[in-house]
KOLDREN-281530 format. One record per residue (C-alpha): x, y, z; residue number from 0. Coordinates in steps of 0.1 Angstrom, whole numbers. Layout:
<nodes>
{east=X north=Y up=Z k=NUM}
...
</nodes>
This chain:
<nodes>
{east=-1708 north=311 up=1141 k=0}
{east=-1693 north=283 up=1162 k=1}
{east=-1711 north=269 up=1192 k=2}
{east=-1685 north=286 up=1215 k=3}
{east=-1693 north=320 up=1199 k=4}
{east=-1731 north=313 up=1202 k=5}
{east=-1726 north=307 up=1239 k=6}
{east=-1706 north=339 up=1244 k=7}
{east=-1731 north=360 up=1224 k=8}
{east=-1760 north=343 up=1247 k=9}
{east=-1739 north=354 up=1278 k=10}
{east=-1733 north=389 up=1266 k=11}
{east=-1769 north=393 up=1255 k=12}
{east=-1780 north=382 up=1289 k=13}
{east=-1756 north=405 up=1307 k=14}
{east=-1769 north=436 up=1289 k=15}
{east=-1805 north=427 up=1295 k=16}
{east=-1798 north=420 up=1332 k=17}
{east=-1778 north=451 up=1338 k=18}
{east=-1804 north=473 up=1320 k=19}
{east=-1833 north=458 up=1341 k=20}
{east=-1814 north=460 up=1372 k=21}
{east=-1808 north=497 up=1365 k=22}
{east=-1844 north=501 up=1356 k=23}
{east=-1837 north=514 up=1322 k=24}
{east=-1861 north=507 up=1293 k=25}
{east=-1850 north=493 up=1260 k=26}
{east=-1863 north=524 up=1244 k=27}
{east=-1845 north=548 up=1268 k=28}
{east=-1811 north=530 up=1264 k=29}
{east=-1813 north=530 up=1227 k=30}
{east=-1826 north=566 up=1223 k=31}
{east=-1801 north=581 up=1248 k=32}
{east=-1771 north=562 up=1232 k=33}
{east=-1781 north=567 up=1196 k=34}
{east=-1787 north=530 up=1190 k=35}
{east=-1819 north=518 up=1172 k=36}
{east=-1843 north=502 up=1192 k=37}
{east=-1846 north=472 up=1169 k=38}
{east=-1808 north=469 up=1169 k=39}
{east=-1807 north=468 up=1206 k=40}
{east=-1836 north=444 up=1209 k=41}
{east=-1819 north=420 up=1184 k=42}
{east=-1787 north=421 up=1205 k=43}
{east=-1806 north=413 up=1236 k=44}
{east=-1824 north=384 up=1219 k=45}
{east=-1792 north=369 up=1205 k=46}
{east=-1802 north=376 up=1170 k=47}
{east=-1774 north=399 up=1163 k=48}
{east=-1739 north=404 up=1175 k=49}
{east=-1731 north=440 up=1186 k=50}
{east=-1702 north=458 up=1167 k=51}
{east=-1675 north=475 up=1190 k=52}
{east=-1690 north=509 up=1185 k=53}
{east=-1724 north=497 up=1196 k=54}
{east=-1709 north=479 up=1225 k=55}
{east=-1692 north=510 up=1237 k=56}
{east=-1726 north=528 up=1235 k=57}
{east=-1743 north=501 up=1254 k=58}
{east=-1716 north=500 up=1281 k=59}
{east=-1717 north=538 up=1285 k=60}
{east=-1755 north=537 up=1287 k=61}
{east=-1754 north=511 up=1314 k=62}
{east=-1727 north=530 up=1332 k=63}
{east=-1701 north=501 up=1331 k=64}
{east=-1669 north=493 up=1311 k=65}
{east=-1670 north=473 up=1279 k=66}
{east=-1646 north=449 up=1298 k=67}
{east=-1676 north=441 up=1322 k=68}
{east=-1697 north=432 up=1296 k=69}
{east=-1671 north=410 up=1280 k=70}
{east=-1658 north=392 up=1311 k=71}
{east=-1671 north=356 up=1306 k=72}
</nodes>
């Protein structure tokens, strides 16, 4: 992974965590209600894993936003 991609993953991870907390949704609730494993979601928020497109769609749906909003760097 290039430095630029690592930076983008960090921004994406922070956006997901920030939106989730702003909407007062727990990690467990977001994961459970959108059929994402809690561990996978935690790894995404902690920049340990990059989300696939399907997971990103589920996260956006759970956060009531568009994928575009999450990827707007």
